[in-house]
C-alpha positions in Angstrom: -3.1 9.4 -3.4 -2.2 6.9 -0.7 -4.2 9.0 1.9 -7.2 9.1 -0.5 -7.1 5.3 -1.0 -6.8 4.6 2.8 -9.8 6.8 3.5 -11.9 5.4 0.6 -11.2 1.8 1.8 -12.5 2.7 5.3 -15.5 4.4 3.8 -16.3 1.3 1.7 -15.9 -1.0 4.8 -18.3 1.1 6.8 -20.9 1.1 4.0 -20.6 -2.7 3.5 -20.7 -3.3 7.3 -24.4 -2.2 7.2 -25.2 -5.3 5.1 -22.5 -7.7 6.3 -20.9 -8.0 9.7 -17.3 -7.3 8.7 -16.1 -5.4 11.7 -17.2 -4.1 15.1 -15.7 -0.7 14.2 -18.5 1.2 12.4 -17.6 4.9 12.5 -14.9 6.9 10.7 -13.1 8.2 13.8 -12.6 4.8 15.4 -11.8 3.3 12.0 -9.0 5.7 11.4 -7.2 4.5 14.6 -8.4 0.9 15.0 -8.1 0.0 11.3 -5.8 2.3 9.4 -3.3 3.4 12.1 -3.3 -0.1 13.6 -2.6 -1.7 10.3 0.3 0.7 9.6 2.0 -0.2 12.8 3.2 -3.2 10.8 4.8 -1.0 8.1 8.2 -0.6 9.9 8.7 -4.4 9.9 8.3 -4.3 6.1 11.3 -2.1 5.6 13.7 -4.8 6.9 12.0 -7.6 5.0 13.2 -8.9 1.6 11.5 -7.6 -1.5 8.5 -9.5 -2.9 4.9 -10.2 -2.3 3.1 -10.7 1.0 0.2 -12.7 2.2 -2.3 -11.4 4.8 -3.8 -14.2 6.9 -7.4 -13.8 8.2 -7.8 -10.5 6.3 -11.4 -9.8 7.3 -12.3 -6.5 5.8 -8.9 -6.2 4.2 -6.9 -5.0 7.3 -4.0 -4.8 7.4 -3.5 -6.1 3.9 -5.0 -3.3 1.8 -3.3 -0.4 3.7 0.0 -2.2 3.6 -0.4 -2.8 -0.1 -1.3 0.8 -0.7 1.7 2.1 1.3 4.4 -0.4 0.1 3.3 -1.0 -3.5 4.0 -4.7 -2.9 1.8 -7.4 -4.5 -0.5 -8.9 -1.9 -2.6 -12.0 -1.4 -5.4 -11.4 1.1 -6.7 -14.7 2.6 -9.8 -15.4 4.7 -11.7 -18.7 5.1 -15.1 -16.9 5.1 -16.3 -16.5 1.5 -18.6 -13.5 2.2 -15.7 -11.5 3.6 -13.5 -12.3 0.6 -16.3 -11.3 -1.8 -16.5 -7.9 0.0 -12.7 -7.5 -0.1 -12.8 -8.3 -3.9 -15.3 -5.4 -4.3 -13.0 -3.1 -2.3 -10.0 -4.0 -4.4 -11.9 -3.4 -7.6 -13.3 0.0 -6.4 -9.8 1.1 -5.3 -8.3 0.1 -8.7 -5.9 -2.3 -7.0 -6.9 -5.5 -8.9 -3.5 -5.7 -10.7 -1.7 -5.7 -7.4 -3.9 -7.3 -4.8 -5.8 -10.6 -4.9 -8.3 -12.0 -2.4 -8.7 -15.7 -1.8 -11.3 -17.7 0.1 -9.0 -20.4 1.4 -7.7 -22.0 4.6 -4.1 -20.8 5.2 -2.8 -24.4 5.8 -4.0 -25.3 2.3 -2.4 -22.3 0.7 0.9 -23.3 2.4 0.9 -26.5 0.4 -0.1 -24.8 -2.9 2.2 -21.8 -2.7 5.2 -23.1 -0.8 8.0 -20.6 -0.4 6.5 -17.9 -2.6 6.2 -15.0 -0.1 8.6 -12.5 1.4 6.2 -11.6 4.2 3.2 -13.1 6.0 1.1 -10.7 8.1 -1.5 -11.6 10.8 -3.4 -9.2 13.0 -5.5 -10.6 15.9 -6.0 -14.0 14.1 -4.8 -16.9 16.1 -2.3 -18.0 18.8 1.3 -17.0 17.8 2.6 -20.6 17.7 -0.2 -21.5 15.3 0.6 -18.6 13.1 4.3 -19.5 13.0 3.3 -23.1 11.9 1.0 -21.8 9.1 3.4 -19.1 7.9 6.6 -21.1 7.7 5.7 -23.1 4.5 4.6 -19.9 2.7 7.8 -18.0 3.4 11.0 -18.2 1.4 14.3 -18.3 3.3 14.9 -14.9 4.8 11.1 -14.1 4.7 9.4 -12.6 7.7 6.3 -13.3 9.7 4.8 -10.1 11.2 2.3 -10.7 13.9 0.2 -7.9 15.6 -1.3 -8.7 19.1 -3.1 -6.7 21.7 -1.9 -8.1 25.0 -0.3 -11.5 24.5 0.4 -13.6 27.6 3.9 -14.6 28.5 2.8 -18.2 27.8 1.7 -17.4 24.3 5.0 -15.5 23.6 7.0 -18.5 24.9 5.0 -20.9 22.8 5.4 -18.8 19.8 9.2 -18.7 20.2 9.4 -22.5 20.7 7.2 -23.0 17.7 9.4 -20.7 15.6 12.5 -22.8 16.5 10.6 -26.0 15.5 9.5 -24.5 12.2 12.9 -23.3 11.1 12.3 -19.7 12.2 13.8 -17.3 14.7 12.3 -14.4 16.6 13.8 -11.1 15.3 12.0 -8.3 17.2 9.2 -7.2 19.4 7.9 -3.6 19.3 5.3 -2.1 21.6 2.9 0.7 20.7 0.0 2.6 22.2 -2.7 3.7 19.8 -3.8 7.4 20.0 -6.5 8.5 22.4 -6.1 5.4 24.6 -7.6 3.2 21.9 -5.4 0.2 22.7 -2.0 -1.4 23.3 -0.3 -3.2 20.5 2.7 -5.5 20.2 4.3 -6.4 16.9 6.4 -9.6 16.7 8.7 -10.4 13.8 10.0 -13.9 13.0 12.4 -14.8 10.2 12.5 -18.0 8.2 16.1 -19.2 8.6 16.0 -22.9 7.8 13.9 -26.1 7.4 11.4 -27.1 10.0 
């Protein structure tokens, strides 16, 4: 069932992409690796995180949020500031029969941090913003012990240093950094995990 849902989501994204520019990836083969496999690289970080809901920042077409919700069974909030993208994700969630588990919100993440302070076990972000900015946005959303999981292509040493400095200022600590190569030379990925340990 999980495999069927992952495949159906990708199919829906490719169909919708003909009307609305959701993603540059518009064929099934590329989508399997650049969307599904790429999203599931974050799965390992979920196993060490506390139980509870997660929020996916800048979800776009629902990646990595929908695959991670399918694979973990966790409740998920998928956030994007672009209303058209969120409307598309709402359609995908309904079509996949995930409405009881997954919600999509058209909201700026810094606003959500004020409205839902400390409610989440995990915040995910894939290719959204600089790491230090993500740390700042994620900290208010996370409860103590919660994790920020960030996926990057090839972050500079300066960005990594700034992210670690930002984490310390925001009451977080860097936990791990994993490196992956996507199949068929489709890309290099690095997954960073930060834990909320105190107050900013």
